[in-house]
PyMOL commands that place a pseudoatom at each C-alpha (Angstrom):
pseudoatom trace, name=CA, resn=MET, resi=1, chain=A, elem=C, hetatm=0, pos=[70.488, -4.727, 22.036]
pseudoatom trace, name=CA, resn=PHE, resi=2, chain=A, elem=C, hetatm=0, pos=[67.694, -2.417, 23.024]
pseudoatom trace, name=CA, resn=GLU, resi=3, chain=A, elem=C, hetatm=0, pos=[68.872, -1.971, 26.644]
pseudoatom trace, name=CA, resn=ASN, resi=4, chain=A, elem=C, hetatm=0, pos=[72.392, -1.057, 25.460]
pseudoatom trace, name=CA, resn=LEU, resi=5, chain=A, elem=C, hetatm=0, pos=[70.868, 1.389, 22.893]
pseudoatom trace, name=CA, resn=LYS, resi=6, chain=A, elem=C, hetatm=0, pos=[68.846, 3.011, 25.695]
pseudoatom trace, name=CA, resn=THR, resi=7, chain=A, elem=C, hetatm=0, pos=[71.962, 3.371, 27.756]
pseudoatom trace, name=CA, resn=ASP, resi=8, chain=A, elem=C, hetatm=0, pos=[73.843, 4.780, 24.868]
pseudoatom trace, name=CA, resn=TYR, resi=9, chain=A, elem=C, hetatm=0, pos=[71.046, 7.216, 24.115]
pseudoatom trace, name=CA, resn=ARG, resi=10, chain=A, elem=C, hetatm=0, pos=[70.997, 8.479, 27.739]
pseudoatom trace, name=CA, resn=ARG, resi=11, chain=A, elem=C, hetatm=0, pos=[74.764, 9.248, 27.580]
pseudoatom trace, name=CA, resn=TYR, resi=12, chain=A, elem=C, hetatm=0, pos=[74.191, 11.369, 24.404]
pseudoatom trace, name=CA, resn=SER, resi=13, chain=A, elem=C, hetatm=0, pos=[70.896, 13.020, 25.317]
pseudoatom trace, name=CA, resn=LYS, resi=14, chain=A, elem=C, hetatm=0, pos=[71.341, 13.338, 29.141]
pseudoatom trace, name=CA, resn=GLY, resi=15, chain=A, elem=C, hetatm=0, pos=[67.876, 11.955, 29.778]
pseudoatom trace, name=CA, resn=GLU, resi=16, chain=A, elem=C, hetatm=0, pos=[64.885, 10.056, 28.500]
pseudoatom trace, name=CA, resn=GLY, resi=17, chain=A, elem=C, hetatm=0, pos=[63.298, 10.705, 25.214]
pseudoatom trace, name=CA, resn=ASN, resi=18, chain=A, elem=C, hetatm=0, pos=[60.760, 9.328, 22.792]
pseudoatom trace, name=CA, resn=LEU, resi=19, chain=A, elem=C, hetatm=0, pos=[61.227, 7.569, 19.386]
pseudoatom trace, name=CA, resn=PRO, resi=20, chain=A, elem=C, hetatm=0, pos=[61.297, 10.833, 17.276]
pseudoatom trace, name=CA, resn=LEU, resi=21, chain=A, elem=C, hetatm=0, pos=[63.954, 12.354, 19.493]
pseudoatom trace, name=CA, resn=PHE, resi=22, chain=A, elem=C, hetatm=0, pos=[65.934, 9.071, 19.314]
pseudoatom trace, name=CA, resn=LEU, resi=23, chain=A, elem=C, hetatm=0, pos=[65.761, 9.149, 15.478]
pseudoatom trace, name=CA, resn=PHE, resi=24, chain=A, elem=C, hetatm=0, pos=[66.718, 12.839, 15.454]
pseudoatom trace, name=CA, resn=LYS, resi=25, chain=A, elem=C, hetatm=0, pos=[69.716, 12.159, 17.622]
pseudoatom trace, name=CA, resn=ALA, resi=26, chain=A, elem=C, hetatm=0, pos=[70.776, 9.332, 15.271]
pseudoatom trace, name=CA, resn=LEU, resi=27, chain=A, elem=C, hetatm=0, pos=[70.596, 11.677, 12.336]
pseudoatom trace, name=CA, resn=GLN, resi=28, chain=A, elem=C, hetatm=0, pos=[72.251, 14.632, 14.070]
pseudoatom trace, name=CA, resn=ASP, resi=29, chain=A, elem=C, hetatm=0, pos=[75.147, 12.934, 15.906]
pseudoatom trace, name=CA, resn=ALA, resi=30, chain=A, elem=C, hetatm=0, pos=[77.584, 10.742, 13.950]
pseudoatom trace, name=CA, resn=GLY, resi=31, chain=A, elem=C, hetatm=0, pos=[78.926, 9.087, 17.130]
pseudoatom trace, name=CA, resn=PHE, resi=32, chain=A, elem=C, hetatm=0, pos=[75.410, 7.954, 18.229]
pseudoatom trace, name=CA, resn=ARG, resi=33, chain=A, elem=C, hetatm=0, pos=[74.615, 6.930, 14.632]
pseudoatom trace, name=CA, resn=ALA, resi=34, chain=A, elem=C, hetatm=0, pos=[77.767, 4.710, 14.715]
pseudoatom trace, name=CA, resn=MET, resi=35, chain=A, elem=C, hetatm=0, pos=[76.594, 3.125, 17.963]
pseudoatom trace, name=CA, resn=VAL, resi=36, chain=A, elem=C, hetatm=0, pos=[73.140, 2.437, 16.531]
pseudoatom trace, name=CA, resn=LEU, resi=37, chain=A, elem=C, hetatm=0, pos=[74.734, 0.747, 13.456]
pseudoatom trace, name=CA, resn=TYR, resi=38, chain=A, elem=C, hetatm=0, pos=[77.197, -1.150, 15.682]
pseudoatom trace, name=CA, resn=ARG, resi=39, chain=A, elem=C, hetatm=0, pos=[74.369, -2.472, 17.971]
pseudoatom trace, name=CA, resn=MET, resi=40, chain=A, elem=C, hetatm=0, pos=[72.341, -3.608, 14.880]
pseudoatom trace, name=CA, resn=GLY, resi=41, chain=A, elem=C, hetatm=0, pos=[75.420, -5.252, 13.333]
pseudoatom trace, name=CA, resn=ARG, resi=42, chain=A, elem=C, hetatm=0, pos=[76.385, -6.957, 16.641]
pseudoatom trace, name=CA, resn=TRP, resi=43, chain=A, elem=C, hetatm=0, pos=[72.834, -8.264, 17.017]
pseudoatom trace, name=CA, resn=CYS, resi=44, chain=A, elem=C, hetatm=0, pos=[73.052, -9.724, 13.492]
pseudoatom trace, name=CA, resn=ARG, resi=45, chain=A, elem=C, hetatm=0, pos=[76.545, -11.135, 14.169]
pseudoatom trace, name=CA, resn=VAL, resi=46, chain=A, elem=C, hetatm=0, pos=[75.492, -12.985, 17.336]
pseudoatom trace, name=CA, resn=ARG, resi=47, chain=A, elem=C, hetatm=0, pos=[72.597, -14.494, 15.352]
pseudoatom trace, name=CA, resn=ARG, resi=48, chain=A, elem=C, hetatm=0, pos=[74.969, -15.557, 12.511]
pseudoatom trace, name=CA, resn=LEU, resi=49, chain=A, elem=C, hetatm=0, pos=[73.402, -13.193, 9.999]
pseudoatom trace, name=CA, resn=ASN, resi=50, chain=A, elem=C, hetatm=0, pos=[76.899, -12.317, 8.798]
pseudoatom trace, name=CA, resn=ILE, resi=51, chain=A, elem=C, hetatm=0, pos=[75.882, -10.603, 5.519]
pseudoatom trace, name=CA, resn=LEU, resi=52, chain=A, elem=C, hetatm=0, pos=[73.640, -8.169, 7.472]
pseudoatom trace, name=CA, resn=ALA, resi=53, chain=A, elem=C, hetatm=0, pos=[76.408, -7.670, 10.065]
pseudoatom trace, name=CA, resn=GLY, resi=54, chain=A, elem=C, hetatm=0, pos=[78.845, -6.825, 7.287]
pseudoatom trace, name=CA, resn=LEU, resi=55, chain=A, elem=C, hetatm=0, pos=[76.361, -4.426, 5.712]
pseudoatom trace, name=CA, resn=CYS, resi=56, chain=A, elem=C, hetatm=0, pos=[76.004, -2.564, 8.993]
pseudoatom trace, name=CA, resn=GLU, resi=57, chain=A, elem=C, hetatm=0, pos=[79.876, -2.259, 9.200]
pseudoatom trace, name=CA, resn=ARG, resi=58, chain=A, elem=C, hetatm=0, pos=[79.955, -0.864, 5.635]
pseudoatom trace, name=CA, resn=MET, resi=59, chain=A, elem=C, hetatm=0, pos=[77.168, 1.541, 6.297]
pseudoatom trace, name=CA, resn=MET, resi=60, chain=A, elem=C, hetatm=0, pos=[78.984, 2.758, 9.422]
pseudoatom trace, name=CA, resn=ARG, resi=61, chain=A, elem=C, hetatm=0, pos=[82.152, 3.282, 7.514]
pseudoatom trace, name=CA, resn=HIS, resi=62, chain=A, elem=C, hetatm=0, pos=[80.470, 5.456, 4.862]
pseudoatom trace, name=CA, resn=LEU, resi=63, chain=A, elem=C, hetatm=0, pos=[77.859, 7.266, 7.024]
pseudoatom trace, name=CA, resn=CYS, resi=64, chain=A, elem=C, hetatm=0, pos=[79.978, 7.803, 10.146]
pseudoatom trace, name=CA, resn=LEU, resi=65, chain=A, elem=C, hetatm=0, pos=[83.677, 7.727, 8.909]
pseudoatom trace, name=CA, resn=CYS, resi=66, chain=A, elem=C, hetatm=0, pos=[84.621, 5.182, 11.424]
pseudoatom trace, name=CA, resn=TRP, resi=67, chain=A, elem=C, hetatm=0, pos=[84.759, 1.378, 11.849]
pseudoatom trace, name=CA, resn=ILE, resi=68, chain=A, elem=C, hetatm=0, pos=[83.611, -0.668, 14.760]
pseudoatom trace, name=CA, resn=GLY, resi=69, chain=A, elem=C, hetatm=0, pos=[83.869, -4.414, 14.122]
pseudoatom trace, name=CA, resn=THR, resi=70, chain=A, elem=C, hetatm=0, pos=[80.851, -6.502, 15.004]
pseudoatom trace, name=CA, resn=TYR, resi=71, chain=A, elem=C, hetatm=0, pos=[83.082, -9.062, 16.679]
pseudoatom trace, name=CA, resn=THR, resi=72, chain=A, elem=C, hetatm=0, pos=[83.828, -6.402, 19.369]
pseudoatom trace, name=CA, resn=GLU, resi=73, chain=A, elem=C, hetatm=0, pos=[81.932, -6.551, 22.660]
pseudoatom trace, name=CA, resn=ILE, resi=74, chain=A, elem=C, hetatm=0, pos=[80.901, -3.126, 23.945]
pseudoatom trace, name=CA, resn=GLY, resi=75, chain=A, elem=C, hetatm=0, pos=[78.937, -2.508, 27.137]
pseudoatom trace, name=CA, resn=GLY, resi=76, chain=A, elem=C, hetatm=0, pos=[76.172, 0.014, 27.311]
pseudoatom trace, name=CA, resn=GLY, resi=77, chain=A, elem=C, hetatm=0, pos=[76.867, 3.729, 27.419]
pseudoatom trace, name=CA, resn=LEU, resi=78, chain=A, elem=C, hetatm=0, pos=[79.788, 4.107, 25.028]
pseudoatom trace, name=CA, resn=LYS, resi=79, chain=A, elem=C, hetatm=0, pos=[80.054, 7.748, 24.055]
pseudoatom trace, name=CA, resn=ILE, resi=80, chain=A, elem=C, hetatm=0, pos=[82.034, 8.673, 20.880]
pseudoatom trace, name=CA, resn=ALA, resi=81, chain=A, elem=C, hetatm=0, pos=[82.778, 12.382, 21.083]
pseudoatom trace, name=CA, resn=HIS, resi=82, chain=A, elem=C, hetatm=0, pos=[83.990, 12.680, 17.458]
pseudoatom trace, name=CA, resn=CYS, resi=83, chain=A, elem=C, hetatm=0, pos=[83.886, 9.509, 15.437]
pseudoatom trace, name=CA, resn=THR, resi=84, chain=A, elem=C, hetatm=0, pos=[86.068, 10.456, 12.462]
pseudoatom trace, name=CA, resn=GLY, resi=85, chain=A, elem=C, hetatm=0, pos=[89.008, 8.022, 12.192]
pseudoatom trace, name=CA, resn=LEU, resi=86, chain=A, elem=C, hetatm=0, pos=[87.937, 5.720, 14.951]
pseudoatom trace, name=CA, resn=VAL, resi=87, chain=A, elem=C, hetatm=0, pos=[88.793, 2.081, 14.509]
pseudoatom trace, name=CA, resn=ILE, resi=88, chain=A, elem=C, hetatm=0, pos=[87.768, -0.572, 17.017]
pseudoatom trace, name=CA, resn=GLY, resi=89, chain=A, elem=C, hetatm=0, pos=[88.713, -3.974, 15.580]
pseudoatom trace, name=CA, resn=GLY, resi=90, chain=A, elem=C, hetatm=0, pos=[89.393, -7.538, 16.441]
pseudoatom trace, name=CA, resn=LYS, resi=91, chain=A, elem=C, hetatm=0, pos=[87.687, -8.993, 19.520]
pseudoatom trace, name=CA, resn=THR, resi=92, chain=A, elem=C, hetatm=0, pos=[88.187, -5.944, 21.636]
pseudoatom trace, name=CA, resn=ILE, resi=93, chain=A, elem=C, hetatm=0, pos=[86.088, -5.848, 24.833]
pseudoatom trace, name=CA, resn=ILE, resi=94, chain=A, elem=C, hetatm=0, pos=[84.961, -2.422, 26.148]
pseudoatom trace, name=CA, resn=GLY, resi=95, chain=A, elem=C, hetatm=0, pos=[83.125, -1.964, 29.468]
pseudoatom trace, name=CA, resn=THR, resi=96, chain=A, elem=C, hetatm=0, pos=[80.213, 0.246, 30.284]
pseudoatom trace, name=CA, resn=ASN, resi=97, chain=A, elem=C, hetatm=0, pos=[80.100, 4.069, 30.238]
pseudoatom trace, name=CA, resn=CYS, resi=98, chain=A, elem=C, hetatm=0, pos=[83.409, 4.614, 28.404]
pseudoatom trace, name=CA, resn=ASP, resi=99, chain=A, elem=C, hetatm=0, pos=[84.320, 7.720, 26.360]
pseudoatom trace, name=CA, resn=VAL, resi=100, chain=A, elem=C, hetatm=0, pos=[86.291, 7.550, 23.146]
pseudoatom trace, name=CA, resn=ARG, resi=101, chain=A, elem=C, hetatm=0, pos=[87.590, 10.453, 20.959]
pseudoatom trace, name=CA, resn=GLN, resi=102, chain=A, elem=C, hetatm=0, pos=[88.574, 10.823, 17.283]
pseudoatom trace, name=CA, resn=ASN, resi=103, chain=A, elem=C, hetatm=0, pos=[91.396, 9.017, 15.533]
pseudoatom trace, name=CA, resn=THR, resi=104, chain=A, elem=C, hetatm=0, pos=[91.600, 6.349, 18.192]
pseudoatom trace, name=CA, resn=THR, resi=105, chain=A, elem=C, hetatm=0, pos=[92.624, 2.761, 17.267]
pseudoatom trace, name=CA, resn=PHE, resi=106, chain=A, elem=C, hetatm=0, pos=[91.907, -0.346, 19.329]
pseudoatom trace, name=CA, resn=GLY, resi=107, chain=A, elem=C, hetatm=0, pos=[93.257, -3.546, 17.732]
pseudoatom trace, name=CA, resn=ALA, resi=108, chain=A, elem=C, hetatm=0, pos=[95.105, -6.793, 17.913]
pseudoatom trace, name=CA, resn=ASN, resi=109, chain=A, elem=C, hetatm=0, pos=[98.808, -7.225, 17.980]
pseudoatom trace, name=CA, resn=PHE, resi=110, chain=A, elem=C, hetatm=0, pos=[99.184, -10.252, 15.784]
pseudoatom trace, name=CA, resn=HIS, resi=111, chain=A, elem=C, hetatm=0, pos=[102.740, -10.967, 16.992]
pseudoatom trace, name=CA, resn=LYS, resi=112, chain=A, elem=C, hetatm=0, pos=[101.739, -10.953, 20.652]
pseudoatom trace, name=CA, resn=THR, resi=113, chain=A, elem=C, hetatm=0, pos=[99.278, -13.290, 22.317]
pseudoatom trace, name=CA, resn=SER, resi=114, chain=A, elem=C, hetatm=0, pos=[98.216, -13.578, 25.927]
pseudoatom trace, name=CA, resn=PRO, resi=115, chain=A, elem=C, hetatm=0, pos=[98.322, -16.969, 27.679]
pseudoatom trace, name=CA, resn=ASP, resi=116, chain=A, elem=C, hetatm=0, pos=[94.578, -17.346, 27.102]
pseudoatom trace, name=CA, resn=GLY, resi=117, chain=A, elem=C, hetatm=0, pos=[95.048, -16.805, 23.341]
pseudoatom trace, name=CA, resn=ARG, resi=118, chain=A, elem=C, hetatm=0, pos=[93.657, -13.231, 23.273]
pseudoatom trace, name=CA, resn=GLN, resi=119, chain=A, elem=C, hetatm=0, pos=[95.232, -10.651, 20.914]
pseudoatom trace, name=CA, resn=SER, resi=120, chain=A, elem=C, hetatm=0, pos=[92.887, -7.700, 21.401]
pseudoatom trace, name=CA, resn=PRO, resi=121, chain=A, elem=C, hetatm=0, pos=[92.591, -5.151, 24.289]
pseudoatom trace, name=CA, resn=ILE, resi=122, chain=A, elem=C, hetatm=0, pos=[90.195, -5.236, 27.171]
pseudoatom trace, name=CA, resn=LEU, resi=123, chain=A, elem=C, hetatm=0, pos=[88.899, -1.977, 28.705]
pseudoatom trace, name=CA, resn=GLY, resi=124, chain=A, elem=C, hetatm=0, pos=[87.163, -1.820, 32.054]
pseudoatom trace, name=CA, resn=ASP, resi=125, chain=A, elem=C, hetatm=0, pos=[84.251, 0.421, 32.983]
pseudoatom trace, name=CA, resn=ASN, resi=126, chain=A, elem=C, hetatm=0, pos=[84.372, 4.273, 32.929]
pseudoatom trace, name=CA, resn=VAL, resi=127, chain=A, elem=C, hetatm=0, pos=[87.465, 4.466, 30.838]
pseudoatom trace, name=CA, resn=SER, resi=128, chain=A, elem=C, hetatm=0, pos=[88.185, 7.764, 28.942]
pseudoatom trace, name=CA, resn=VAL, resi=129, chain=A, elem=C, hetatm=0, pos=[90.431, 7.535, 25.879]
pseudoatom trace, name=CA, resn=GLY, resi=130, chain=A, elem=C, hetatm=0, pos=[91.922, 10.731, 24.409]
pseudoatom trace, name=CA, resn=ALA, resi=131, chain=A, elem=C, hetatm=0, pos=[92.166, 11.713, 20.787]
pseudoatom trace, name=CA, resn=GLY, resi=132, chain=A, elem=C, hetatm=0, pos=[94.678, 9.844, 18.704]
pseudoatom trace, name=CA, resn=ALA, resi=133, chain=A, elem=C, hetatm=0, pos=[95.391, 7.154, 21.226]
pseudoatom trace, name=CA, resn=VAL, resi=134, chain=A, elem=C, hetatm=0, pos=[96.430, 3.723, 20.075]
pseudoatom trace, name=CA, resn=ILE, resi=135, chain=A, elem=C, hetatm=0, pos=[95.709, 0.644, 22.214]
pseudoatom trace, name=CA, resn=ILE, resi=136, chain=A, elem=C, hetatm=0, pos=[97.146, -2.547, 20.748]
pseudoatom trace, name=CA, resn=GLY, resi=137, chain=A, elem=C, hetatm=0, pos=[97.784, -6.064, 21.825]
pseudoatom trace, name=CA, resn=PRO, resi=138, chain=A, elem=C, hetatm=0, pos=[96.413, -8.216, 24.562]
pseudoatom trace, name=CA, resn=VAL, resi=139, chain=A, elem=C, hetatm=0, pos=[96.474, -5.361, 27.144]
pseudoatom trace, name=CA, resn=ARG, resi=140, chain=A, elem=C, hetatm=0, pos=[94.051, -4.768, 30.001]
pseudoatom trace, name=CA, resn=ILE, resi=141, chain=A, elem=C, hetatm=0, pos=[93.128, -1.250, 30.942]
pseudoatom trace, name=CA, resn=GLY, resi=142, chain=A, elem=C, hetatm=0, pos=[91.482, -1.078, 34.350]
pseudoatom trace, name=CA, resn=SER, resi=143, chain=A, elem=C, hetatm=0, pos=[88.257, 0.613, 35.299]
pseudoatom trace, name=CA, resn=ASN, resi=144, chain=A, elem=C, hetatm=0, pos=[88.125, 4.388, 35.829]
pseudoatom trace, name=CA, resn=CYS, resi=145, chain=A, elem=C, hetatm=0, pos=[91.390, 4.987, 33.845]
pseudoatom trace, name=CA, resn=VAL, resi=146, chain=A, elem=C, hetatm=0, pos=[92.141, 7.988, 31.645]
pseudoatom trace, name=CA, resn=ILE, resi=147, chain=A, elem=C, hetatm=0, pos=[94.356, 7.455, 28.570]
pseudoatom trace, name=CA, resn=GLY, resi=148, chain=A, elem=C, hetatm=0, pos=[95.924, 10.640, 27.305]
pseudoatom trace, name=CA, resn=ALA, resi=149, chain=A, elem=C, hetatm=0, pos=[95.760, 12.001, 23.798]
pseudoatom trace, name=CA, resn=ASN, resi=150, chain=A, elem=C, hetatm=0, pos=[98.168, 10.314, 21.312]
pseudoatom trace, name=CA, resn=ALA, resi=151, chain=A, elem=C, hetatm=0, pos=[99.277, 7.720, 23.920]
pseudoatom trace, name=CA, resn=VAL, resi=152, chain=A, elem=C, hetatm=0, pos=[100.387, 4.331, 22.620]
pseudoatom trace, name=CA, resn=VAL, resi=153, chain=A, elem=C, hetatm=0, pos=[99.293, 1.670, 25.155]
pseudoatom trace, name=CA, resn=THR, resi=154, chain=A, elem=C, hetatm=0, pos=[101.205, -1.645, 24.835]
pseudoatom trace, name=CA, resn=ARG, resi=155, chain=A, elem=C, hetatm=0, pos=[101.193, -2.659, 28.562]
pseudoatom trace, name=CA, resn=ASP, resi=156, chain=A, elem=C, hetatm=0, pos=[98.494, -3.244, 31.172]
pseudoatom trace, name=CA, resn=ILE, resi=157, chain=A, elem=C, hetatm=0, pos=[97.216, -0.226, 33.103]
pseudoatom trace, name=CA, resn=PRO, resi=158, chain=A, elem=C, hetatm=0, pos=[95.778, -0.851, 36.640]
pseudoatom trace, name=CA, resn=ASP, resi=159, chain=A, elem=C, hetatm=0, pos=[92.502, 0.553, 37.839]
pseudoatom trace, name=CA, resn=ASN, resi=160, chain=A, elem=C, hetatm=0, pos=[92.065, 4.268, 38.635]
pseudoatom trace, name=CA, resn=MET, resi=161, chain=A, elem=C, hetatm=0, pos=[95.190, 5.527, 36.789]
pseudoatom trace, name=CA, resn=ILE, resi=162, chain=A, elem=C, hetatm=0, pos=[96.036, 8.274, 34.289]
pseudoatom trace, name=CA, resn=ALA, resi=163, chain=A, elem=C, hetatm=0, pos=[98.402, 7.102, 31.592]
pseudoatom trace, name=CA, resn=ALA, resi=164, chain=A, elem=C, hetatm=0, pos=[100.039, 9.015, 28.731]
pseudoatom trace, name=CA, resn=GLY, resi=165, chain=A, elem=C, hetatm=0, pos=[103.030, 9.081, 26.447]
pseudoatom trace, name=CA, resn=VAL, resi=166, chain=A, elem=C, hetatm=0, pos=[104.697, 6.959, 23.852]
pseudoatom trace, name=CA, resn=PRO, resi=167, chain=A, elem=C, hetatm=0, pos=[104.820, 4.238, 25.059]
pseudoatom trace, name=CA, resn=ALA, resi=168, chain=A, elem=C, hetatm=0, pos=[102.139, 5.005, 27.566]
pseudoatom trace, name=CA, resn=ARG, resi=169, chain=A, elem=C, hetatm=0, pos=[103.154, 5.038, 31.262]
pseudoatom trace, name=CA, resn=VAL, resi=170, chain=A, elem=C, hetatm=0, pos=[101.197, 5.624, 34.395]
pseudoatom trace, name=CA, resn=ILE, resi=171, chain=A, elem=C, hetatm=0, pos=[101.516, 9.321, 35.204]
pseudoatom trace, name=CA, resn=LYS, resi=172, chain=A, elem=C, hetatm=0, pos=[99.492, 9.482, 38.426]
pseudoatom trace, name=CA, resn=PRO, resi=173, chain=A, elem=C, hetatm=0, pos=[96.463, 8.018, 40.077]
pseudoatom trace, name=CA, resn=ARG, resi=174, chain=A, elem=C, hetatm=0, pos=[93.109, 9.494, 39.105]
pseudoatom trace, name=CA, resn=TRP, resi=175, chain=A, elem=C, hetatm=0, pos=[91.846, 9.923, 42.664]
pseudoatom trace, name=CA, resn=ALA, resi=176, chain=A, elem=C, hetatm=0, pos=[93.426, 11.917, 45.462]
pseudoatom trace, name=CA, resn=GLU, resi=177, chain=A, elem=C, hetatm=0, pos=[93.500, 9.042, 48.023]
pseudoatom trace, name=CA, resn=ASP, resi=178, chain=A, elem=C, hetatm=0, pos=[96.104, 7.247, 45.805]
pseudoatom trace, name=CA, resn=SER, resi=179, chain=A, elem=C, hetatm=0, pos=[98.374, 10.212, 45.407]
pseudoatom trace, name=CA, resn=GLY, resi=180, chain=A, elem=C, hetatm=0, pos=[100.849, 9.081, 48.072]
pseudoatom trace, name=CA, resn=ARG, resi=181, chain=A, elem=C, hetatm=0, pos=[102.019, 6.165, 45.956]
pseudoatom trace, name=CA, resn=ARG, resi=182, chain=A, elem=C, hetatm=0, pos=[105.004, 6.358, 43.602]
pseudoatom trace, name=CA, resn=TYR, resi=183, chain=A, elem=C, hetatm=0, pos=[105.374, 4.858, 40.133]
pseudoatom trace, name=CA, resn=ASP, resi=184, chain=A, elem=C, hetatm=0, pos=[108.418, 3.789, 38.227]
pseudoatom trace, name=CA, resn=ASN, resi=185, chain=A, elem=C, hetatm=0, pos=[108.920, 3.786, 34.470]
pseudoatom trace, name=CA, resn=LYS, resi=186, chain=A, elem=C, hetatm=0, pos=[107.453, 0.263, 34.097]
pseudoatom trace, name=CA, resn=ASP, resi=187, chain=A, elem=C, hetatm=0, pos=[103.996, 1.040, 35.293]
pseudoatom trace, name=CA, resn=GLN, resi=188, chain=A, elem=C, hetatm=0, pos=[104.594, -0.611, 38.626]
pseudoatom trace, name=CA, resn=ILE, resi=189, chain=A, elem=C, hetatm=0, pos=[103.250, 0.529, 41.981]
pseudoatom trace, name=CA, resn=LEU, resi=190, chain=A, elem=C, hetatm=0, pos=[106.141, 0.934, 44.450]
for i in range(1, 190): cmd.bond("trace and resi %d" % i, "trace and resi %d" % (i + 1))
show_as sticks, trace
zoom trace
């Protein structure tokens, strides 16, 4: 828990700091405050202190205007730019150093299940999710992807891609060395 909190703090403060600066950042920034409450709740949930985990979720909802379920697994360094309206539910898995913006929803698609029984999304490392995006179902979003604002992701997105639209489609590769490839409307590399 503490290592992930340190990584989260470095993403928000752009450097090291002491305990008073850490507490000031938690009071000042609602996104960081939400991450502190999530980390405490997750720590309690893993140790089967379910009442305390639920209390952390309720405090987050009222103090940060967002909800991050404590069954969710989040790697270190998640940065929430504006936490209002953020919902991360189910058993979503988020990699390290991801960015999430306001009014974003991550959740299970209860009518759709992957072969391994999973219903929630999995995000790789260094994923950036735009404002208002919805990521539902047992989808996988590869590392280094950018999901555009108001996109609705219902299918897998490969690594190093930019996806946008309703439903979300791969628009182009994120890096210049992949720009020679073509993409069809079903997110397939040709």
